[in-house]
C-alpha positions as MATLAB code, in Angstrom:
seq = 'MKLRQQENQCLNTKARRSLIEQNIAVIGAGPGGYVAAIRAAQLDANVFLIEDREVGGGTCLNRGCIPTKTYFKNAELMRDLRRAEEFGITVDNFSLDGKELQNRK';
ca = [
     -14.369  -65.902  -76.059;
     -12.342  -67.932  -78.544;
     -10.997  -70.100  -75.718;
     -14.485  -70.919  -74.524;
     -15.529  -71.891  -78.065;
     -12.493  -74.131  -78.349;
     -13.257  -75.776  -75.001;
     -16.835  -76.467  -76.108;
     -15.620  -77.904  -79.408;
     -13.216  -80.214  -77.458;
     -16.100  -81.446  -75.399;
     -17.509  -83.579  -78.186;
     -20.755  -85.523  -78.112;
     -19.124  -88.649  -76.662;
     -17.617  -86.646  -73.788;
     -20.932  -84.923  -73.124;
     -22.697  -88.310  -72.958;
     -20.121  -89.606  -70.505;
     -20.842  -86.658  -68.237;
     -24.386  -87.911  -67.795;
     -23.005  -90.773  -65.748;
     -20.754  -88.571  -63.655;
     -21.365  -87.347  -60.143;
     -19.727  -84.042  -59.327;
     -19.481  -82.552  -55.841;
     -18.893  -78.819  -55.650;
     -17.780  -77.550  -52.270;
     -19.056  -74.052  -51.511;
     -21.827  -72.024  -53.134;
     -19.750  -68.902  -53.482;
     -19.102  -67.105  -56.771;
     -16.943  -69.938  -58.158;
     -18.927  -72.836  -56.716;
     -22.352  -71.932  -57.999;
     -20.985  -71.173  -61.456;
     -19.241  -74.546  -61.535;
     -22.400  -76.301  -60.337;
     -24.564  -74.631  -62.944;
     -22.122  -75.482  -65.781;
     -21.835  -79.099  -64.670;
     -25.655  -79.354  -64.563;
     -25.852  -77.858  -68.060;
     -23.577  -80.684  -69.162;
     -26.006  -83.182  -67.622;
     -23.822  -84.194  -64.681;
     -25.359  -85.136  -61.345;
     -24.310  -82.196  -59.151;
     -24.063  -82.153  -55.430;
     -23.538  -78.650  -54.083;
     -22.135  -78.669  -50.546;
     -22.614  -75.512  -48.511;
     -22.435  -75.098  -44.721;
     -24.785  -72.111  -44.638;
     -28.483  -71.929  -45.365;
     -27.846  -69.259  -47.993;
     -25.207  -69.575  -50.723;
     -23.264  -66.725  -52.253;
     -20.016  -66.789  -50.336;
     -18.252  -64.031  -48.481;
     -19.057  -61.225  -50.950;
     -22.797  -61.701  -50.798;
     -23.181  -62.506  -47.116;
     -20.388  -60.722  -45.211;
     -18.272  -58.700  -47.612;
     -18.944  -56.263  -50.355;
     -22.739  -56.396  -50.591;
     -23.503  -55.809  -46.854;
     -20.751  -53.172  -46.750;
     -22.351  -51.316  -49.691;
     -25.701  -51.483  -47.841;
     -24.198  -49.965  -44.675;
     -22.406  -47.327  -46.756;
     -25.627  -46.342  -48.536;
     -27.446  -46.041  -45.210;
     -24.656  -43.833  -43.768;
     -24.747  -41.685  -46.924;
     -28.519  -41.258  -46.642;
     -28.262  -40.325  -42.915;
     -25.619  -37.709  -43.777;
     -27.820  -36.259  -46.508;
     -30.827  -36.131  -44.156;
     -28.739  -34.250  -41.580;
     -27.793  -31.732  -44.251;
     -31.336  -31.449  -45.760;
     -31.934  -27.939  -44.432;
     -28.941  -26.689  -46.482;
     -31.056  -27.584  -49.514;
     -34.293  -26.043  -48.206;
     -35.730  -29.382  -47.070;
     -37.106  -29.913  -43.565;
     -37.020  -33.429  -42.252;
     -38.329  -34.141  -38.726;
     -37.775  -37.203  -36.572;
     -35.639  -39.425  -38.676;
     -33.745  -42.256  -36.997;
     -31.909  -45.461  -37.837;
     -33.585  -48.778  -37.183;
     -30.692  -51.223  -36.724;
     -32.915  -54.302  -37.030;
     -34.276  -53.120  -40.407;
     -30.773  -52.269  -41.541;
     -29.694  -55.860  -40.742;
     -32.725  -57.256  -42.603;
     -31.935  -55.126  -45.647;
     -28.327  -56.242  -45.968;
];
């Protein structure tokens, strides 16, 4: 926290004004890219965010941890439904809709 305060103090008014005239290109809208783009915009820079996908977010959001957690949750729920009778619960005709699972991720 102290480091961030020091960085902000170093970026004096003159430096902030000079950023207004700067163009900044950020390649990739992943976790680092979008944060960098937001911060540059907050400092009044003209920001160009370059992303080759329609949706930003990088690997974690689109292919990594978030979709994996979705699949894991679905598998966990299917396991619980199969064991429902052990808990006195009757569940008939449950199935997995792969298309809806893909939409949910």
